[in-house]
C-alpha positions as protocol buffer text, in pm:
chain_id: "A"
residue {
  index: 1
  type: MET
  ca { x: 8196 y: 10760 z: 9674 }
}
residue {
  index: 2
  type: LEU
  ca { x: 7962 y: 10466 z: 9772 }
}
residue {
  index: 3
  type: GLY
  ca { x: 8018 y: 10440 z: 10137 }
}
residue {
  index: 4
  type: ALA
  ca { x: 7847 y: 10201 z: 10393 }
}
residue {
  index: 5
  type: SER
  ca { x: 7562 y: 10445 z: 10435 }
}
residue {
  index: 6
  type: GLN
  ca { x: 7506 y: 10491 z: 10066 }
}
residue {
  index: 7
  type: SER
  ca { x: 7545 y: 10136 z: 9936 }
}
residue {
  index: 8
  type: GLY
  ca { x: 7449 y: 9925 z: 10239 }
}
residue {
  index: 9
  type: GLY
  ca { x: 7783 y: 9759 z: 10246 }
}
residue {
  index: 10
  type: ARG
  ca { x: 8091 y: 9800 z: 10467 }
}
residue {
  index: 11
  type: SER
  ca { x: 8397 y: 9939 z: 10326 }
}
residue {
  index: 12
  type: SER
  ca { x: 8747 y: 10005 z: 10456 }
}
residue {
  index: 13
  type: LEU
  ca { x: 8778 y: 10312 z: 10241 }
}
residue {
  index: 14
  type: ARG
  ca { x: 8704 y: 10668 z: 10393 }
}
residue {
  index: 15
  type: LEU
  ca { x: 8415 y: 10842 z: 10244 }
}
residue {
  index: 16
  type: LEU
  ca { x: 8494 y: 11112 z: 9999 }
}
residue {
  index: 17
  type: ARG
  ca { x: 8346 y: 11450 z: 10009 }
}
residue {
  index: 18
  type: ALA
  ca { x: 8251 y: 11543 z: 9648 }
}
residue {
  index: 19
  type: VAL
  ca { x: 8338 y: 11918 z: 9661 }
}
residue {
  index: 20
  type: ARG
  ca { x: 8659 y: 11869 z: 9879 }
}
residue {
  index: 21
  type: ASP
  ca { x: 8779 y: 11561 z: 9680 }
}
residue {
  index: 22
  type: ALA
  ca { x: 8671 y: 11665 z: 9333 }
}
residue {
  index: 23
  type: ALA
  ca { x: 9040 y: 11638 z: 9205 }
}
residue {
  index: 24
  type: LEU
  ca { x: 9104 y: 11298 z: 9353 }
}
residue {
  index: 25
  type: ILE
  ca { x: 8773 y: 11181 z: 9221 }
}
residue {
  index: 26
  type: ASP
  ca { x: 8853 y: 11310 z: 8869 }
}
residue {
  index: 27
  type: GLU
  ca { x: 9194 y: 11144 z: 8893 }
}
residue {
  index: 28
  type: ALA
  ca { x: 9053 y: 10810 z: 9007 }
}
residue {
  index: 29
  type: ARG
  ca { x: 8801 y: 10831 z: 8733 }
}
residue {
  index: 30
  type: ALA
  ca { x: 9072 y: 10882 z: 8468 }
}
residue {
  index: 31
  type: GLU
  ca { x: 9287 y: 10603 z: 8590 }
}
residue {
  index: 32
  type: ALA
  ca { x: 8989 y: 10364 z: 8603 }
}
residue {
  index: 33
  type: ALA
  ca { x: 8900 y: 10455 z: 8239 }
}
residue {
  index: 34
  type: ALA
  ca { x: 9271 y: 10399 z: 8120 }
}
residue {
  index: 35
  type: VAL
  ca { x: 9275 y: 10056 z: 8299 }
}
residue {
  index: 36
  type: VAL
  ca { x: 8930 y: 9956 z: 8144 }
}
residue {
  index: 37
  type: GLY
  ca { x: 8999 y: 10101 z: 7808 }
}
residue {
  index: 38
  type: SER
  ca { x: 9318 y: 9901 z: 7786 }
}
residue {
  index: 39
  type: ASP
  ca { x: 9207 y: 9589 z: 7930 }
}
residue {
  index: 40
  type: ALA
  ca { x: 8817 y: 9577 z: 7968 }
}
residue {
  index: 41
  type: ALA
  ca { x: 8818 y: 9204 z: 8102 }
}
residue {
  index: 42
  type: LEU
  ca { x: 9087 y: 9302 z: 8353 }
}
residue {
  index: 43
  type: ALA
  ca { x: 9297 y: 8992 z: 8264 }
}
residue {
  index: 44
  type: GLY
  ca { x: 9619 y: 9191 z: 8329 }
}
residue {
  index: 45
  type: PHE
  ca { x: 9476 y: 9291 z: 8667 }
}
residue {
  index: 46
  type: PRO
  ca { x: 9355 y: 8967 z: 8826 }
}
residue {
  index: 47
  type: ALA
  ca { x: 9331 y: 9089 z: 9182 }
}
residue {
  index: 48
  type: LEU
  ca { x: 9132 y: 9392 z: 9070 }
}
residue {
  index: 49
  type: ALA
  ca { x: 8900 y: 9169 z: 8863 }
}
residue {
  index: 50
  type: ASP
  ca { x: 8854 y: 8942 z: 9173 }
}
residue {
  index: 51
  type: ALA
  ca { x: 8786 y: 9237 z: 9400 }
}
residue {
  index: 52
  type: VAL
  ca { x: 8516 y: 9384 z: 9138 }
}
residue {
  index: 53
  type: ALA
  ca { x: 8360 y: 9028 z: 9106 }
}
residue {
  index: 54
  type: SER
  ca { x: 8331 y: 8975 z: 9472 }
}
residue {
  index: 55
  type: TRP
  ca { x: 8207 y: 9331 z: 9538 }
}
residue {
  index: 56
  type: LEU
  ca { x: 7937 y: 9344 z: 9273 }
}
residue {
  index: 57
  type: ASP
  ca { x: 7631 y: 9128 z: 9300 }
}
residue {
  index: 58
  type: PRO
  ca { x: 7327 y: 9159 z: 9066 }
}
residue {
  index: 59
  type: GLU
  ca { x: 7144 y: 9392 z: 9288 }
}
residue {
  index: 60
  type: ARG
  ca { x: 7446 y: 9638 z: 9330 }
}
residue {
  index: 61
  type: GLU
  ca { x: 7508 y: 9605 z: 8940 }
}
residue {
  index: 62
  type: ALA
  ca { x: 7152 y: 9699 z: 8875 }
}
residue {
  index: 63
  type: PHE
  ca { x: 7186 y: 10003 z: 9123 }
}
residue {
  index: 64
  type: LEU
  ca { x: 7512 y: 10115 z: 8941 }
}
residue {
  index: 65
  type: GLU
  ca { x: 7343 y: 10086 z: 8599 }
}
residue {
  index: 66
  type: ARG
  ca { x: 7052 y: 10302 z: 8686 }
}
residue {
  index: 67
  type: GLY
  ca { x: 7289 y: 10596 z: 8745 }
}
């Protein structure tokens, strides 16, 4: 749900509306939890691991951990 106006970065993803897209958000959260639960290092998902590593920097990590 972090769009450019919320996180300060550019994204090709459309912004989600929390109420309208609640089911999609829940589904994405469950899928993400399943992936991380089965492979926390994302070794089986190298493209995803690279995307996460390139998107997160220490400042963004600190912001996400505050939540």
